C-alpha positions as CSV (number, residue, x, y, z in Angstrom):
1,M,-42.5,-10.1,-6.8
2,V,-42.2,-13.1,-8.8
3,K,-42.7,-15.3,-5.9
4,K,-45.8,-13.6,-5.0
5,L,-47.3,-14.0,-8.3
6,Q,-46.5,-17.6,-8.3
7,K,-48.0,-18.1,-4.9
8,M,-51.1,-16.5,-6.2
9,S,-51.4,-18.7,-9.3
10,I,-50.7,-21.8,-7.1
11,D,-53.4,-20.9,-4.8
12,K,-55.5,-20.3,-7.9
13,K,-57.0,-17.3,-6.3
14,S,-59.7,-15.5,-8.2
15,G,-59.0,-13.2,-11.2
16,P,-59.6,-10.0,-9.4
17,Q,-57.1,-10.7,-6.9
18,L,-54.6,-11.7,-9.7
19,S,-55.2,-8.4,-11.4
20,G,-54.8,-6.5,-8.1
21,A,-51.4,-8.2,-7.6
22,V,-50.2,-7.2,-11.2
23,K,-51.3,-3.7,-10.7
24,E,-49.5,-3.5,-7.4
25,S,-46.4,-5.1,-9.2
26,A,-46.6,-2.7,-11.9
27,Q,-47.0,0.2,-9.5
28,Q,-44.0,-1.0,-7.7
29,I,-41.9,-1.2,-10.9
30,W,-43.2,2.3,-11.9
31,L,-42.1,3.8,-8.4
32,A,-38.6,1.9,-8.8
33,G,-38.2,3.7,-12.2
34,L,-39.1,7.0,-10.8
35,G,-36.8,6.5,-7.7
36,A,-33.9,5.7,-10.2
37,F,-34.4,8.5,-12.2
38,S,-34.4,10.9,-9.4
39,K,-31.2,9.5,-8.1
40,A,-29.7,9.8,-11.6
41,Q,-30.8,13.4,-11.7
42,E,-29.4,14.2,-8.4
43,E,-26.1,12.4,-9.1
44,G,-26.0,13.2,-12.7
45,G,-25.1,16.8,-12.0
46,K,-22.2,15.8,-9.7
47,V,-21.1,13.1,-12.4
48,F,-21.4,15.9,-15.1
49,E,-19.2,18.4,-13.3
50,T,-16.6,15.7,-12.4
51,L,-16.4,14.8,-16.0
52,V,-16.1,18.4,-17.1
53,K,-13.1,18.8,-14.7
54,E,-11.4,15.6,-15.9
55,G,-12.0,16.7,-19.4
56,L,-10.3,20.0,-18.7
57,S,-7.4,18.4,-17.1
58,I,-6.8,16.0,-19.9
59,Q,-7.3,19.1,-22.4
60,R,-4.5,20.8,-20.8
61,K,-2.3,17.9,-20.6
62,T,-2.6,17.2,-24.3
63,Q,-2.2,20.7,-25.2
64,A,1.1,20.9,-23.1
65,V,2.3,17.9,-25.0
66,A,1.2,19.2,-28.4
67,E,2.9,22.5,-27.8
68,E,6.2,20.8,-26.7
69,K,6.1,18.6,-29.9
70,I,5.4,21.7,-32.0
71,S,8.4,23.6,-30.3
72,T,10.7,20.7,-30.7
73,A,9.6,20.4,-34.6
74,T,10.1,24.1,-34.9
75,N,13.4,24.1,-33.4
76,K,14.7,21.2,-35.8
77,M,13.2,23.1,-38.7
78,A,15.3,26.2,-37.8
79,S,18.3,24.1,-37.3
80,M,17.9,22.4,-40.6
81,A,17.4,25.9,-42.3
82,T,20.6,27.4,-40.7
83,D,22.5,24.5,-41.8
84,I,21.1,24.4,-45.4
85,T,21.7,28.4,-45.4
86,S,25.3,27.9,-44.4
87,K,26.0,25.2,-46.9
88,A,24.6,27.2,-49.6
89,G,26.6,30.3,-48.6
90,N,29.6,28.3,-48.8
91,Q,28.7,27.0,-52.3
92,W,27.9,30.6,-53.5
93,D,31.3,31.8,-52.1
94,K,33.2,29.1,-54.0
95,L,31.2,29.8,-57.1
96,E,32.0,33.6,-56.7
97,N,35.6,32.9,-56.3
98,I,35.8,30.7,-59.4
99,F,33.9,33.4,-61.4
100,E,36.5,36.3,-60.3
101,E,39.5,34.0,-61.1
102,R,37.9,33.3,-64.6
103,V,37.3,37.1,-65.3
104,A,40.7,38.0,-64.0
105,K,42.4,35.5,-66.4
106,A,40.1,36.7,-69.3
107,L,41.1,40.3,-68.6
108,N,44.9,39.5,-68.1
109,K,44.7,37.9,-71.6
110,L,43.1,40.9,-73.1
111,G,45.9,43.0,-71.7
112,V,43.7,44.9,-69.0
113,P,45.8,45.7,-66.0
114,S,44.5,44.4,-62.7
115,A,43.7,46.4,-59.7
116,R,47.0,45.5,-58.3
117,D,48.8,46.9,-61.3
118,V,46.8,50.2,-61.1
119,D,47.7,50.6,-57.5
120,A,51.4,50.0,-58.2
121,L,51.3,52.6,-61.0
122,I,49.6,55.0,-58.9
123,A,52.2,54.5,-56.3
124,R,54.9,55.2,-58.7
125,I,53.2,58.3,-60.2
126,D,53.1,59.8,-56.5
127,E,56.7,59.0,-56.1
128,L,57.8,60.7,-59.3
129,N,55.6,63.7,-58.5
130,K,57.3,64.0,-55.1
131,N,60.6,63.9,-56.9
132,V,59.7,66.6,-59.3
133,Q,58.5,68.9,-56.5
134,K,61.9,68.3,-54.9
135,M,63.9,69.4,-57.8
136,S,61.9,72.3,-58.6
137,A,62.1,73.6,-55.1
138,K,65.8,73.8,-55.1
139,P,66.9,77.4,-56.2
140,G,70.0,76.3,-58.2
141,T,68.4,73.9,-60.4
142,A,65.3,75.8,-61.0
143,S,67.2,78.4,-63.3
144,K,68.9,75.5,-65.2
145,A,65.9,73.7,-65.7
146,A,63.8,76.6,-67.3
147,P,66.1,77.3,-70.3
148,A,66.4,73.5,-70.8
149,A,62.5,73.4,-70.8
150,G,62.5,76.2,-73.3
151,K,64.6,74.1,-75.7
152,T,62.6,71.0,-75.4
153,A,59.2,73.2,-76.1
154,A,60.7,74.3,-79.4
155,R,61.3,70.8,-80.8
156,K,58.5,69.2,-82.7
157,P,56.6,66.4,-80.7
158,A,57.1,63.0,-82.0
159,A,54.3,61.0,-83.8
160,K,52.4,58.7,-81.7
161,R,52.5,55.2,-82.6
162,A,49.6,52.6,-82.5
163,P,49.7,50.1,-79.9
164,A,51.1,46.7,-80.9
165,R,48.6,44.1,-81.2
166,K,48.8,40.8,-79.4
167,S,47.9,37.6,-81.4
168,A,45.2,35.5,-79.8
């Protein structure tokens, strides 16, 4: 095309021929542009579909990777929470034991019997009740026990004493 124009100018043809060559050249450029546009339109749909497929594929891959990372992070956080909970639980158990020991010492200093002391006393009372029932069940001892009980009933009860105070 350019060579044609150069030949025409070299030959120094007339003006109308030059304008015709320019028109023809412009027409060819226009037609080449239309051809390129048509080709892009035809292949553009195919390229667009290919790009969409590739985009979907990449999106699936990135979602899978992200879900894996989130799962890993969730597992780590759950593990850390379990560890912290167990450590805190152990500390609370230790604190509870210390508190119970101090309260028991304070109650002991005040003369309050412990649960073990009360249990021993209950066992002793049960044993004494069994012995009393055995004694009252015997026929020979029942007649002797009745007059003796009457004599003790006639006595005046002894005055109760106030419990002795412990110094602090």
